[in-house]
MDAnalysis code that builds the backbone (N, CA, C; Angstrom):
import MDAnalysis as mda
import numpy as np

u = mda.Universe.empty(765, n_residues=255, atom_resindex=np.repeat(np.arange(255), 3), trajectory=True)
u.add_TopologyAttr("name", ["N", "CA", "C"] * 255)
u.add_TopologyAttr("resid", np.arange(1, 256))
u.add_TopologyAttr("resname", ["UNK", "UNK", "UNK", "UNK", "UNK", "UNK", "UNK", "UNK", "UNK", "UNK", "UNK", "UNK", "UNK", "UNK", "UNK", "UNK", "UNK", "UNK", "UNK", "UNK", "UNK", "UNK", "UNK", "UNK", "UNK", "UNK", "UNK", "UNK", "UNK", "UNK", "UNK", "UNK", "UNK", "UNK", "UNK", "UNK", "UNK", "UNK", "UNK", "UNK", "UNK", "UNK", "UNK", "UNK", "UNK", "UNK", "UNK", "UNK", "UNK", "UNK", "UNK", "UNK", "UNK", "UNK", "UNK", "UNK", "UNK", "UNK", "UNK", "UNK", "UNK", "UNK", "UNK", "UNK", "UNK", "UNK", "UNK", "UNK", "UNK", "UNK", "UNK", "UNK", "UNK", "UNK", "UNK", "UNK", "UNK", "UNK", "UNK", "UNK", "UNK", "UNK", "UNK", "UNK", "UNK", "UNK", "UNK", "UNK", "UNK", "UNK", "UNK", "UNK", "UNK", "UNK", "UNK", "UNK", "UNK", "UNK", "UNK", "UNK", "UNK", "UNK", "UNK", "UNK", "UNK", "UNK", "UNK", "UNK", "UNK", "UNK", "UNK", "UNK", "UNK", "UNK", "UNK", "UNK", "UNK", "UNK", "UNK", "UNK", "UNK", "UNK", "UNK", "UNK", "UNK", "UNK", "UNK", "UNK", "UNK", "UNK", "UNK", "UNK", "UNK", "UNK", "UNK", "UNK", "UNK", "UNK", "UNK", "UNK", "UNK", "UNK", "UNK", "UNK", "UNK", "UNK", "UNK", "UNK", "UNK", "UNK", "UNK", "UNK", "UNK", "UNK", "UNK", "UNK", "UNK", "UNK", "UNK", "UNK", "UNK", "UNK", "UNK", "UNK", "UNK", "UNK", "UNK", "UNK", "UNK", "UNK", "UNK", "UNK", "UNK", "UNK", "UNK", "UNK", "UNK", "UNK", "UNK", "UNK", "UNK", "UNK", "UNK", "UNK", "UNK", "UNK", "UNK", "UNK", "UNK", "UNK", "UNK", "UNK", "UNK", "UNK", "UNK", "UNK", "UNK", "UNK", "UNK", "UNK", "UNK", "UNK", "UNK", "UNK", "UNK", "UNK", "UNK", "UNK", "UNK", "UNK", "UNK", "UNK", "UNK", "UNK", "UNK", "UNK", "UNK", "UNK", "UNK", "UNK", "UNK", "UNK", "UNK", "UNK", "UNK", "UNK", "UNK", "UNK", "UNK", "UNK", "UNK", "UNK", "UNK", "UNK", "UNK", "UNK", "UNK", "UNK", "UNK", "UNK", "UNK", "UNK", "UNK", "UNK", "UNK", "UNK", "UNK", "UNK", "UNK", "UNK", "UNK", "UNK", "UNK", "UNK", "UNK"])
u.atoms.positions = np.array([
    [149.184, 91.159, 103.033],
    [148.980, 90.136, 102.122],
    [148.194, 90.654, 100.842],
    [148.670, 90.241, 99.786],
    [148.088, 90.774, 98.626],
    [146.785, 90.047, 98.168],
    [145.946, 90.917, 97.568],
    [144.530, 90.378, 96.967],
    [144.486, 90.801, 95.690],
    [145.796, 90.829, 94.759],
    [145.614, 91.156, 93.480],
    [144.908, 90.298, 92.533],
    [144.226, 90.787, 91.716],
    [143.150, 89.950, 90.647],
    [144.319, 89.367, 89.552],
    [143.809, 88.362, 89.185],
    [144.515, 87.737, 88.021],
    [146.079, 87.072, 88.221],
    [146.286, 87.130, 89.464],
    [147.721, 86.733, 89.873],
    [147.732, 85.278, 89.773],
    [148.709, 84.828, 88.945],
    [148.997, 83.342, 88.896],
    [150.359, 83.046, 89.381],
    [150.479, 82.521, 90.814],
    [151.759, 82.439, 91.272],
    [152.673, 81.307, 90.536],
    [153.895, 81.491, 90.606],
    [154.896, 80.583, 90.275],
    [155.403, 79.768, 91.230],
    [155.006, 78.429, 91.210],
    [155.186, 77.293, 92.266],
    [155.827, 76.247, 91.675],
    [156.609, 75.429, 92.709],
    [157.288, 74.141, 92.340],
    [157.115, 73.307, 93.645],
    [157.062, 71.974, 93.269],
    [156.955, 70.935, 94.439],
    [158.041, 70.075, 94.092],
    [158.966, 69.908, 95.045],
    [160.128, 68.908, 95.091],
    [159.483, 67.832, 95.898],
    [159.345, 66.711, 95.261],
    [158.768, 65.608, 95.938],
    [159.471, 64.078, 95.787],
    [159.496, 63.311, 96.886],
    [160.232, 62.092, 96.851],
    [159.671, 60.983, 95.826],
    [160.591, 60.208, 95.436],
    [160.243, 59.178, 94.458],
    [159.297, 58.152, 95.001],
    [159.445, 57.652, 96.119],
    [158.790, 56.626, 96.700],
    [157.234, 56.826, 97.169],
    [156.859, 57.850, 97.741],
    [155.506, 58.183, 98.311],
    [155.048, 59.335, 97.548],
    [155.631, 60.381, 97.795],
    [154.747, 61.633, 97.273],
    [154.580, 61.407, 95.809],
    [155.611, 61.011, 94.914],
    [155.443, 61.049, 93.621],
    [154.373, 59.949, 93.131],
    [154.348, 58.816, 93.994],
    [153.460, 57.947, 93.804],
    [152.019, 58.458, 94.086],
    [151.923, 59.342, 94.986],
    [150.608, 60.070, 95.412],
    [150.168, 60.788, 94.207],
    [151.193, 61.708, 93.659],
    [150.936, 62.418, 92.589],
    [150.511, 61.675, 91.177],
    [151.155, 60.363, 91.050],
    [150.761, 59.631, 90.093],
    [149.413, 59.178, 90.208],
    [149.024, 58.724, 91.274],
    [147.667, 58.189, 91.464],
    [146.631, 59.352, 91.419],
    [146.978, 60.580, 91.905],
    [146.163, 61.697, 91.591],
    [145.998, 61.711, 90.133],
    [146.859, 61.761, 89.244],
    [146.635, 61.941, 87.725],
    [145.698, 60.810, 87.141],
    [146.181, 59.495, 87.545],
    [145.306, 58.439, 86.934],
    [144.064, 58.465, 87.441],
    [143.689, 58.968, 88.626],
    [142.299, 59.024, 89.266],
    [141.601, 60.326, 88.647],
    [142.321, 60.998, 87.729],
    [141.762, 62.354, 87.282],
    [141.229, 63.405, 88.392],
    [142.004, 63.262, 89.542],
    [141.830, 64.438, 90.586],
    [142.442, 65.621, 89.868],
    [141.889, 66.617, 90.018],
    [142.265, 68.133, 89.485],
    [143.081, 68.925, 90.451],
    [144.283, 69.436, 89.963],
    [144.834, 70.384, 90.773],
    [145.515, 71.398, 89.838],
    [145.932, 72.570, 90.216],
    [146.374, 73.723, 89.270],
    [147.549, 73.257, 88.451],
    [147.639, 73.567, 87.335],
    [148.519, 73.241, 86.335],
    [149.786, 73.989, 86.333],
    [149.787, 75.136, 87.116],
    [150.932, 75.940, 87.101],
    [151.969, 75.606, 88.177],
    [151.547, 74.477, 88.927],
    [152.442, 73.853, 89.891],
    [153.473, 72.953, 89.256],
    [154.760, 73.228, 89.151],
    [155.726, 72.241, 88.468],
    [156.328, 71.489, 89.443],
    [156.354, 70.097, 89.106],
    [156.915, 68.943, 90.030],
    [158.219, 68.508, 89.784],
    [159.155, 68.396, 90.675],
    [160.512, 67.837, 90.575],
    [160.563, 66.625, 91.278],
    [160.898, 65.556, 90.626],
    [161.138, 64.169, 91.619],
    [162.596, 64.013, 91.942],
    [162.677, 63.737, 93.209],
    [164.052, 63.461, 93.711],
    [163.840, 62.049, 94.533],
    [164.976, 61.397, 94.944],
    [164.809, 60.121, 95.473],
    [164.478, 60.065, 96.920],
    [164.699, 61.211, 97.490],
    [164.170, 61.296, 99.062],
    [164.112, 62.839, 99.418],
    [163.164, 63.056, 100.275],
    [163.061, 64.594, 100.567],
    [164.214, 65.170, 101.072],
    [165.014, 64.214, 101.777],
    [166.397, 64.840, 102.373],
    [167.292, 65.425, 101.357],
    [167.166, 65.000, 100.120],
    [167.958, 65.497, 99.007],
    [167.686, 66.912, 98.652],
    [166.727, 67.488, 99.179],
    [166.304, 68.962, 99.053],
    [167.275, 69.778, 99.819],
    [168.059, 70.495, 99.276],
    [169.021, 71.252, 99.978],
    [168.479, 72.813, 100.244],
    [168.894, 73.335, 101.319],
    [168.643, 74.673, 101.695],
    [168.905, 75.724, 100.385],
    [170.123, 75.255, 99.706],
    [170.401, 76.127, 98.788],
    [169.414, 76.195, 97.709],
    [168.652, 74.902, 97.285],
    [167.784, 74.807, 96.339],
    [166.599, 75.844, 96.497],
    [166.266, 75.950, 98.017],
    [164.916, 76.775, 98.196],
    [165.385, 78.023, 98.057],
    [166.565, 78.626, 98.554],
    [166.875, 79.871, 98.337],
    [167.065, 80.470, 96.996],
    [167.706, 79.650, 95.929],
    [167.836, 79.814, 94.818],
    [166.557, 79.968, 93.960],
    [165.483, 79.104, 94.562],
    [164.196, 79.196, 93.887],
    [163.690, 80.542, 94.220],
    [163.566, 80.853, 95.162],
    [163.056, 82.255, 95.656],
    [163.790, 83.432, 94.990],
    [165.237, 83.326, 94.819],
    [165.831, 84.280, 94.080],
    [165.544, 84.367, 92.584],
    [164.940, 83.301, 92.174],
    [164.558, 83.356, 90.767],
    [163.179, 83.635, 90.502],
    [162.470, 83.973, 91.691],
    [161.105, 84.695, 91.385],
    [159.979, 83.516, 91.669],
    [160.251, 82.450, 92.267],
    [159.249, 81.431, 92.634],
    [158.524, 82.066, 93.824],
    [157.202, 81.831, 93.730],
    [156.424, 82.521, 94.696],
    [155.854, 81.372, 95.909],
    [156.213, 80.256, 95.604],
    [155.953, 79.310, 96.586],
    [156.404, 77.858, 96.237],
    [157.013, 77.310, 97.346],
    [157.635, 75.988, 97.262],
    [157.009, 75.010, 98.059],
    [156.767, 73.739, 97.828],
    [156.514, 72.629, 98.612],
    [157.365, 71.489, 98.543],
    [157.628, 70.915, 99.587],
    [158.522, 69.721, 99.685],
    [157.623, 68.401, 100.036],
    [157.521, 67.404, 99.266],
    [156.651, 66.253, 99.608],
    [157.513, 65.060, 99.925],
    [157.276, 64.413, 101.050],
    [158.029, 63.218, 101.331],
    [157.019, 62.095, 101.807],
    [157.940, 60.816, 102.320],
    [157.132, 59.838, 103.023],
    [156.744, 60.474, 104.451],
    [155.664, 59.721, 104.950],
    [155.232, 60.147, 106.496],
    [156.543, 59.883, 107.118],
    [156.623, 60.651, 108.325],
    [157.674, 60.520, 109.330],
    [157.529, 58.986, 109.820],
    [158.859, 58.472, 109.985],
    [159.014, 57.023, 110.309],
    [158.527, 56.063, 109.360],
    [158.482, 56.446, 108.326],
    [157.932, 55.734, 107.062],
    [158.762, 55.850, 105.907],
    [159.947, 56.299, 106.205],
    [160.904, 56.577, 104.969],
    [161.423, 55.384, 104.504],
    [161.623, 55.231, 103.070],
    [162.135, 54.023, 102.374],
    [163.606, 53.835, 102.729],
    [164.281, 54.688, 103.486],
    [165.766, 54.481, 103.645],
    [165.830, 54.369, 105.224],
    [166.979, 53.569, 105.489],
    [167.264, 53.192, 106.792],
    [167.731, 54.674, 107.487],
    [168.156, 55.566, 107.017],
    [168.570, 56.913, 107.654],
    [167.353, 57.816, 107.936],
    [166.249, 57.257, 107.441],
    [164.870, 58.101, 107.757],
    [165.324, 59.585, 107.387],
    [165.523, 59.930, 106.010],
    [165.914, 61.050, 105.513],
    [164.878, 62.084, 105.624],
    [163.618, 61.867, 105.730],
    [162.636, 62.891, 105.755],
    [162.671, 63.555, 107.164],
    [163.243, 63.164, 108.252],
    [163.646, 63.784, 109.523],
    [164.604, 65.053, 109.041],
    [165.629, 64.794, 108.128],
    [166.616, 65.710, 107.826],
    [165.755, 66.876, 107.089],
    [164.913, 66.577, 106.154],
    [164.070, 67.539, 105.497],
    [163.146, 68.404, 106.578],
    [162.787, 67.594, 107.470],
    [161.778, 68.391, 108.639],
    [162.695, 69.464, 109.149],
    [163.986, 69.019, 109.526],
    [164.914, 69.986, 110.228],
    [165.241, 71.164, 109.378],
    [165.542, 70.864, 108.062],
    [165.831, 71.931, 107.159],
    [164.936, 73.036, 106.799],
    [163.507, 72.434, 106.818],
    [162.270, 73.217, 106.604],
    [162.123, 74.197, 107.724],
    [162.248, 73.700, 108.984],
    [161.894, 74.454, 110.129],
    [163.126, 75.629, 110.188],
    [164.344, 75.408, 109.835],
    [165.124, 76.579, 109.961],
    [165.003, 77.517, 108.727],
    [164.667, 76.850, 107.688],
    [164.582, 77.845, 106.298],
    [163.172, 78.719, 106.598],
    [162.157, 78.189, 107.207],
    [161.008, 79.098, 107.348],
    [161.323, 80.158, 108.441],
    [162.121, 79.757, 109.490],
    [162.698, 80.796, 110.397],
    [163.402, 81.847, 109.810],
    [164.378, 81.402, 108.909],
    [165.210, 82.481, 108.142],
    [164.187, 83.347, 107.261],
    [163.215, 82.756, 106.554],
    [162.441, 83.504, 105.838],
    [161.647, 84.581, 106.548],
    [161.218, 84.198, 107.530],
    [160.368, 85.212, 108.590],
    [161.522, 86.214, 109.217],
    [162.714, 85.802, 109.502],
    [163.676, 86.702, 109.877],
    [163.913, 87.846, 108.914],
    [164.044, 87.595, 107.569],
    [164.361, 88.547, 106.530],
    [163.147, 89.213, 105.907],
    [162.009, 88.786, 106.523],
    [160.771, 89.632, 106.099],
    [160.063, 88.885, 104.892],
    [160.215, 87.692, 104.722],
    [159.429, 86.725, 103.767],
    [158.398, 85.880, 104.399],
    [157.225, 85.836, 103.923],
    [156.116, 85.121, 104.488],
    [156.487, 83.610, 104.505],
    [156.887, 83.162, 105.993],
    [157.148, 81.640, 105.867],
    [156.250, 80.619, 105.260],
    [155.015, 80.943, 105.069],
    [154.011, 80.316, 104.483],
    [154.219, 79.772, 102.971],
    [155.092, 80.619, 102.525],
    [155.523, 80.332, 101.128],
    [156.284, 79.022, 100.880],
    [156.748, 78.462, 102.132],
    [157.414, 77.201, 101.992],
    [156.493, 76.213, 102.808],
    [156.187, 75.097, 102.162],
    [155.505, 74.132, 103.057],
    [156.028, 72.583, 102.863],
    [155.791, 71.727, 103.836],
    [156.330, 70.487, 103.826],
    [155.102, 69.530, 104.252],
    [154.993, 68.612, 103.184],
    [153.802, 67.752, 103.499],
    [154.192, 66.226, 103.433],
    [153.572, 65.359, 104.113],
    [153.766, 64.093, 103.970],
    [152.715, 63.409, 103.281],
    [152.937, 62.690, 101.967],
    [152.052, 62.025, 101.292],
    [152.485, 60.599, 101.020],
    [151.537, 59.701, 101.162],
    [151.815, 58.173, 100.806],
    [151.500, 57.988, 99.493],
    [152.062, 56.956, 98.768],
    [151.653, 56.574, 97.465],
    [150.261, 56.246, 97.244],
    [149.372, 55.989, 98.214],
    [148.002, 55.647, 98.159],
    [147.056, 56.742, 98.494],
    [147.680, 58.236, 98.637],
    [146.975, 59.355, 98.965],
    [146.848, 60.273, 97.983],
    [146.261, 59.806, 96.786],
    [146.002, 60.543, 95.669],
    [145.076, 61.779, 95.931],
    [143.904, 61.529, 96.613],
    [143.165, 62.492, 96.684],
    [143.603, 63.630, 97.652],
    [144.416, 63.086, 98.600],
    [144.932, 64.154, 99.576],
    [145.877, 65.063, 98.894],
    [146.754, 64.283, 98.053],
    [147.623, 65.096, 97.278],
    [147.163, 66.239, 96.535],
    [145.953, 65.989, 95.845],
    [145.115, 66.855, 94.932],
    [144.523, 68.003, 95.991],
    [143.962, 67.586, 97.049],
    [143.289, 68.528, 97.971],
    [144.426, 69.435, 98.468],
    [145.606, 68.953, 98.945],
    [146.789, 69.882, 99.399],
    [147.211, 70.826, 98.307],
    [147.346, 70.248, 97.023],
    [147.893, 71.245, 95.865],
    [146.793, 72.417, 95.619],
    [145.627, 71.952, 95.730],
    [144.429, 73.006, 95.473],
    [144.575, 74.065, 96.648],
    [144.625, 73.542, 97.856],
    [144.761, 74.430, 99.075],
    [145.782, 75.258, 99.131],
    [146.994, 74.780, 98.740],
    [148.354, 75.474, 99.023],
    [148.273, 76.550, 97.752],
    [147.857, 76.251, 96.524],
    [147.922, 77.227, 95.587],
    [146.963, 78.286, 96.022],
    [145.896, 78.019, 96.428],
    [145.106, 79.035, 96.887],
    [145.790, 80.072, 97.930],
    [146.407, 79.436, 98.995],
    [147.093, 80.290, 99.748],
    [148.245, 81.109, 99.401],
    [149.067, 80.678, 98.483],
    [150.218, 81.214, 97.769],
    [149.529, 82.496, 96.977],
    [148.392, 82.146, 96.188],
    [147.796, 83.232, 95.259],
    [147.419, 84.340, 96.325],
    [146.693, 84.094, 97.430],
    [146.193, 84.941, 98.473],
    [147.356, 85.877, 99.001],
    [148.506, 85.122, 99.228],
    [149.786, 85.889, 99.711],
    [150.201, 87.098, 98.596],
    [150.213, 86.667, 97.194],
    [150.655, 87.505, 96.208],
    [152.016, 87.118, 95.878],
    [152.529, 88.256, 94.909],
    [153.910, 88.000, 94.444],
    [154.986, 87.996, 95.474],
    [155.983, 87.329, 95.370],
    [156.996, 87.124, 96.261],
    [157.710, 88.592, 96.332],
    [158.005, 89.180, 97.448],
    [158.479, 90.534, 97.640],
    [157.558, 91.583, 97.569],
    [156.727, 91.770, 96.646],
    [155.849, 92.888, 96.451],
    [154.832, 92.770, 97.560],
    [154.327, 91.440, 97.636],
    [153.302, 91.281, 98.844],
    [153.840, 91.568, 100.170],
    [155.301, 91.429, 100.568],
    [155.939, 91.640, 101.707],
    [156.407, 93.190, 101.759],
    [156.219, 93.891, 100.713],
    [156.556, 95.354, 100.622],
    [158.151, 95.342, 100.787],
    [158.848, 94.372, 100.090],
    [160.404, 94.430, 99.805],
    [160.446, 94.800, 98.282],
    [161.288, 95.692, 98.173],
    [161.614, 96.014, 96.776],
    [162.653, 94.819, 96.301],
    [162.756, 94.821, 94.826],
    [163.406, 93.836, 94.029],
    [164.970, 93.723, 94.530],
    [165.530, 95.102, 94.745],
    [166.915, 95.107, 95.118],
    [167.099, 94.644, 96.561],
    [166.241, 94.973, 97.490],
    [166.363, 94.685, 98.841],
    [166.136, 93.101, 99.243],
    [165.135, 92.500, 98.144],
    [165.020, 91.124, 98.376],
    [166.149, 90.317, 97.970],
    [166.804, 90.702, 96.745],
    [167.765, 90.108, 96.169],
    [169.032, 90.212, 97.104],
    [169.217, 91.321, 97.836],
    [170.110, 91.292, 98.906],
    [170.064, 90.412, 100.069],
    [168.780, 90.390, 100.572],
    [168.447, 89.410, 101.746],
    [168.767, 88.156, 101.325],
    [168.374, 87.633, 100.117],
    [168.472, 86.199, 99.761],
    [169.741, 85.869, 99.482],
    [170.770, 86.788, 98.945],
    [172.078, 86.540, 98.688],
    [172.981, 86.569, 100.038],
    [172.566, 87.355, 100.934],
    [173.113, 87.090, 102.119],
    [173.179, 85.822, 102.880],
    [171.725, 85.298, 102.823],
    [171.543, 84.092, 103.268],
    [172.210, 82.922, 102.516],
    [172.284, 83.074, 101.226],
    [173.032, 82.061, 100.341],
    [174.420, 81.941, 100.618],
    [175.214, 83.032, 100.922],
    [176.500, 82.827, 101.325],
    [176.643, 82.283, 102.890],
    [175.617, 82.265, 103.714],
    [175.705, 81.655, 104.877],
    [175.337, 80.106, 104.945],
    [174.870, 79.682, 103.695],
    [174.417, 78.308, 104.014],
    [175.234, 77.203, 104.405],
    [176.551, 77.257, 103.718],
    [177.421, 76.229, 104.306],
    [177.671, 76.102, 105.809],
    [177.533, 77.291, 106.454],
    [177.606, 77.465, 107.948],
    [176.391, 77.054, 108.681],
    [175.269, 77.380, 107.905],
    [173.930, 76.972, 108.516],
    [173.816, 75.491, 108.543],
    [174.315, 74.675, 107.381],
    [174.197, 73.419, 107.272],
    [175.065, 72.807, 108.280],
    [176.130, 73.285, 108.615],
    [176.830, 72.691, 109.829],
    [176.346, 72.982, 111.228],
    [175.573, 74.046, 111.399],
    [174.952, 74.279, 112.673],
    [173.812, 73.253, 112.757],
    [173.049, 72.865, 111.567],
    [172.009, 71.975, 111.634],
    [172.451, 70.650, 111.874],
    [173.752, 70.266, 111.547],
    [174.126, 68.822, 111.950],
    [174.660, 68.636, 113.249],
    [175.410, 69.701, 113.745],
    [176.137, 69.762, 114.921],
    [175.442, 70.401, 116.035],
    [174.611, 71.455, 116.049],
    [173.981, 72.112, 117.238],
    [172.520, 71.892, 117.214],
    [171.963, 71.790, 116.212],
    [170.364, 71.654, 115.790],
    [169.910, 70.234, 115.731],
    [170.823, 69.316, 116.039],
    [170.502, 67.906, 115.929],
    [169.704, 67.336, 116.851],
    [168.584, 66.647, 116.539],
    [167.634, 66.077, 117.555],
    [168.121, 64.382, 117.511],
    [168.480, 64.159, 118.644],
    [169.190, 62.693, 118.829],
    [167.976, 61.659, 118.651],
    [166.800, 61.836, 119.117],
    [165.695, 60.790, 118.972],
    [165.008, 61.220, 117.895],
    [164.877, 60.088, 116.700],
    [164.200, 60.362, 115.523],
    [162.649, 59.897, 115.770],
    [161.910, 60.777, 116.419],
    [160.365, 60.528, 116.603],
    [159.760, 61.812, 116.138],
    [158.453, 61.676, 115.649],
    [157.734, 62.953, 115.329],
    [157.499, 63.963, 116.534],
    [157.469, 63.120, 117.783],
    [157.290, 64.086, 118.989],
    [158.513, 64.752, 119.200],
    [159.554, 64.221, 119.246],
    [160.847, 64.836, 119.692],
    [161.213, 66.024, 118.561],
    [161.005, 65.887, 117.429],
    [161.180, 66.961, 116.315],
    [160.414, 67.956, 116.477],
    [158.980, 67.747, 116.695],
    [158.017, 68.817, 116.774],
    [158.353, 69.628, 118.136],
    [158.605, 68.915, 119.174],
    [159.044, 69.403, 120.502],
    [160.133, 70.344, 120.359],
    [161.261, 69.907, 119.801],
    [162.465, 70.720, 119.722],
    [162.299, 71.928, 118.931],
    [161.730, 71.835, 117.650],
    [161.598, 73.083, 116.863],
    [160.415, 73.887, 117.270],
    [159.652, 73.610, 118.211],
    [158.742, 74.526, 118.755],
    [159.072, 75.051, 120.263],
    [160.286, 74.809, 120.518],
    [160.820, 75.075, 122.031],
    [161.540, 76.477, 121.916],
    [161.591, 76.974, 123.312],
    [162.369, 78.086, 123.500],
    [163.870, 78.001, 123.276],
    [164.248, 76.760, 123.522],
    [165.683, 76.346, 123.246],
    [166.010, 76.530, 121.659],
    [165.156, 76.119, 120.916],
    [165.512, 76.358, 119.421],
    [165.608, 77.728, 119.017],
    [164.589, 78.677, 119.724],
    [164.596, 80.066, 119.365],
    [165.925, 80.668, 119.778],
    [166.253, 80.287, 120.989],
    [167.444, 80.837, 121.469],
    [168.701, 80.322, 120.653],
    [168.773, 79.185, 120.324],
    [169.919, 78.753, 119.492],
    [169.890, 79.403, 118.205],
    [168.807, 79.522, 117.524],
    [168.633, 80.060, 116.194],
    [169.033, 81.661, 116.312],
    [168.707, 82.362, 117.307],
    [169.233, 83.791, 117.503],
    [170.823, 83.821, 117.633],
    [171.249, 83.057, 118.503],
    [172.561, 83.039, 118.887],
    [173.554, 82.476, 117.745],
    [173.126, 81.460, 117.177],
    [173.915, 80.839, 116.029],
    [173.751, 81.140, 114.419],
    [172.418, 81.724, 114.311],
    [172.207, 81.920, 113.026],
    [171.968, 83.375, 112.686],
    [170.930, 84.055, 113.420],
    [170.519, 85.301, 113.381],
    [171.632, 86.312, 113.401],
    [172.590, 86.092, 114.339],
    [173.646, 87.211, 114.785],
    [174.289, 86.908, 113.562],
    [174.757, 85.764, 112.977],
    [175.719, 85.568, 112.027],
    [175.135, 86.274, 110.688],
    [173.803, 86.138, 110.406],
    [173.366, 86.598, 109.267],
    [173.374, 88.033, 109.383],
    [173.099, 88.842, 110.356],
    [173.191, 90.238, 110.553],
    [174.526, 90.770, 110.327],
    [175.536, 89.949, 110.861],
    [176.945, 90.394, 110.554],
    [177.309, 90.251, 109.068],
    [176.831, 89.170, 108.510],
    [176.902, 89.047, 107.067],
    [176.378, 90.163, 106.152],
    [175.178, 90.548, 106.610],
    [174.357, 91.671, 105.929],
    [175.209, 92.766, 106.053],
    [175.766, 93.192, 107.229],
    [176.604, 94.282, 107.417],
    [177.781, 94.488, 106.728],
    [178.398, 93.190, 106.549],
    [179.689, 93.340, 105.892],
    [179.346, 93.259, 104.379],
    [178.347, 92.911, 103.767],
    [177.890, 92.966, 102.416],
    [177.770, 94.426, 102.283],
    [177.076, 95.301, 103.149],
    [176.773, 96.689, 102.992],
    [178.167, 97.421, 102.902],
    [179.016, 96.963, 103.673],
    [180.360, 97.598, 103.922],
    [181.326, 97.539, 102.721],
    [180.987, 96.384, 101.902],
    [181.618, 96.184, 100.756],
    [181.582, 97.243, 99.657],
    [180.342, 97.998, 99.745],
    [179.680, 98.879, 98.908],
    [180.559, 100.223, 99.230],
    [180.373, 100.647, 100.578],
    [180.875, 101.862, 101.118],
    [180.948, 101.911, 102.681],
    [181.639, 102.819, 103.239],
    [181.590, 102.917, 104.595],
    [180.489, 103.603, 105.030],
    [179.923, 103.126, 106.445],
    [178.621, 103.584, 106.749],
    [178.682, 103.820, 108.271],
    [177.841, 104.732, 108.698],
    [177.662, 105.019, 109.998],
    [176.684, 103.961, 110.669],
    [176.788, 103.841, 112.166],
    [175.797, 102.966, 112.788],
    [174.330, 103.280, 112.442],
    [173.987, 104.491, 112.489],
    [172.789, 104.924, 112.039],
    [172.304, 104.460, 110.669],
    [173.256, 104.531, 109.710],
    [172.907, 104.258, 108.279],
    [172.869, 102.812, 108.292],
    [173.682, 101.893, 108.895],
    [173.464, 100.444, 108.938],
    [172.292, 100.025, 109.330],
    [171.826, 100.715, 110.651],
    [170.578, 100.294, 111.310],
    [169.498, 100.710, 110.387],
    [169.461, 101.671, 109.615],
    [168.319, 102.149, 108.710],
    [168.243, 101.114, 107.605],
    [169.314, 100.624, 107.129],
    [169.357, 99.806, 105.879],
    [168.845, 98.465, 106.241],
    [169.203, 98.078, 107.507],
    [168.790, 96.649, 107.814],
    [167.576, 96.510, 108.654],
    [167.150, 97.634, 109.026],
    [165.925, 97.401, 110.066],
    [166.383, 96.977, 111.359],
    [167.491, 97.415, 111.844],
    [167.895, 96.972, 113.268],
    [167.967, 98.313, 113.969],
    [168.094, 98.009, 115.356],
    [168.374, 99.121, 116.169],
    [169.723, 99.586, 116.106],
    [170.039, 100.852, 116.604],
    [171.556, 101.247, 116.738],
    [172.225, 100.341, 117.704],
    [171.476, 100.071, 118.878],
    [172.387, 99.197, 119.689],
    [172.711, 97.629, 119.296],
    [171.652, 97.161, 118.430],
    [172.131, 95.859, 117.762],
    [173.204, 96.145, 116.934],
    [173.341, 96.995, 116.138],
    [174.444, 97.145, 115.180],
    [175.692, 97.476, 115.873],
    [175.605, 98.356, 116.954],
    [176.916, 98.512, 117.742],
    [177.316, 97.174, 118.485],
    [176.454, 96.340, 118.945],
    [176.822, 94.972, 119.334],
    [177.518, 94.095, 118.386],
    [176.883, 94.156, 117.099],
    [177.639, 93.279, 116.101],
    [178.966, 93.875, 115.593],
    [179.045, 95.069, 115.716],
    [180.324, 95.865, 115.235],
    [181.381, 95.654, 116.215],
    [181.061, 95.622, 117.637],
    [181.996, 95.244, 118.649],
    [182.521, 93.820, 118.303],
    [181.628, 92.938, 118.138],
    [182.084, 91.583, 117.830],
    [182.878, 91.386, 116.613],
    [182.443, 92.156, 115.586],
    [183.220, 92.187, 114.130],
    [184.433, 92.608, 114.393],
    [184.676, 93.635, 115.025],
    [185.861, 94.400, 115.417],
    [187.042, 93.538, 116.042],
    [186.450, 92.813, 116.812],
    [187.277, 91.873, 117.714],
    [187.930, 90.736, 116.746],
    [187.020, 90.357, 115.704],
    [187.369, 89.227, 114.819],
    [188.200, 89.936, 113.804],
    [188.485, 91.066, 113.840],
    [189.229, 91.863, 112.665],
    [188.442, 91.981, 111.368],
    [187.101, 91.897, 111.475],
    [186.193, 92.017, 110.043],
    [186.233, 93.412, 109.746],
    [185.879, 94.452, 110.648],
    [185.666, 95.921, 110.341],
    [186.578, 96.574, 111.295],
    [186.589, 97.893, 110.937],
    [187.346, 98.966, 111.793],
    [186.473, 100.086, 111.689],
    [186.583, 100.925, 112.836],
    [185.957, 102.136, 112.858],
    [186.825, 103.380, 112.490],
    [186.269, 104.312, 111.727],
    [187.183, 105.465, 111.264],
    [186.678, 106.547, 112.190],
    [187.430, 106.990, 113.040],
    [187.238, 107.859, 113.943],
    [186.935, 109.402, 113.351],
    [187.812, 109.636, 112.457],
    [187.545, 111.063, 111.710],
    [186.314, 111.080, 111.014],
    [185.900, 109.956, 110.406],
    [184.583, 110.100, 109.603],
    [183.344, 109.580, 110.426],
    [183.578, 108.936, 111.346],
    [182.631, 108.279, 112.313],
    [181.882, 107.524, 111.600],
    [182.370, 106.518, 111.090],
    [181.829, 105.372, 110.429],
    [182.685, 104.163, 110.401],
    [182.005, 103.060, 109.933],
    [182.694, 101.722, 109.803],
    [182.913, 101.498, 108.469],
    [184.130, 100.630, 108.389],
    [184.422, 100.020, 106.924],
    [185.184, 98.687, 107.211],
    [185.314, 98.019, 106.112],
    [185.914, 96.665, 106.310],
    [187.418, 96.794, 106.680],
    [187.817, 95.869, 107.345],
    [189.172, 95.958, 107.958],
    [190.098, 95.586, 106.603],
])
């Protein structure tokens, strides 16, 4: 983590109209202080925050993002949309960790309209945390080109990830205990690796192969994977007709 002096992070907060925005408004009326460099965006419900919004923000150099909504089971909509936001954030943080970005750069907080002081305290605490982390990419020892590549491959996979969220990572019981239990379970870890991590690795490999043909070792070095992992993904991709192996050059290319 970075301890650079005079670093001021670029941060945004995407907050729901009914609760968190009310808390932010009360914070201002009450003259509670929080860092002015955090820009707030108001949406009608925290469920309106799309995974694509988060990835685009990081792609544009934002160092920290927080999503603010109504407390769980206290959403102003019958659909209890904040549970959707909870699921999306859990998957997004897992994705960030998977590609080498500190998951702490994304936070989800529940703030009611009467919690102005809590809003201010959170904003100050979160700003200090992101400042301590340092600039996106540089703090993680990822150069700009590699960071852009990682985020772009995630972006291409977003329609598929959203389908997985609704179909395979759906929690039937909308309670705080059920959601925390599922997303902290070994079952979630297994499903993430099987349904998302493997697909992301294949997406990264095919993106590399669009540039030029590569050997198993070259792919492994570029993506930080083991040769056996690359071979497993290549075998699967070959069966699907995505890649082919050039025996003479001993490398893989797009089919």
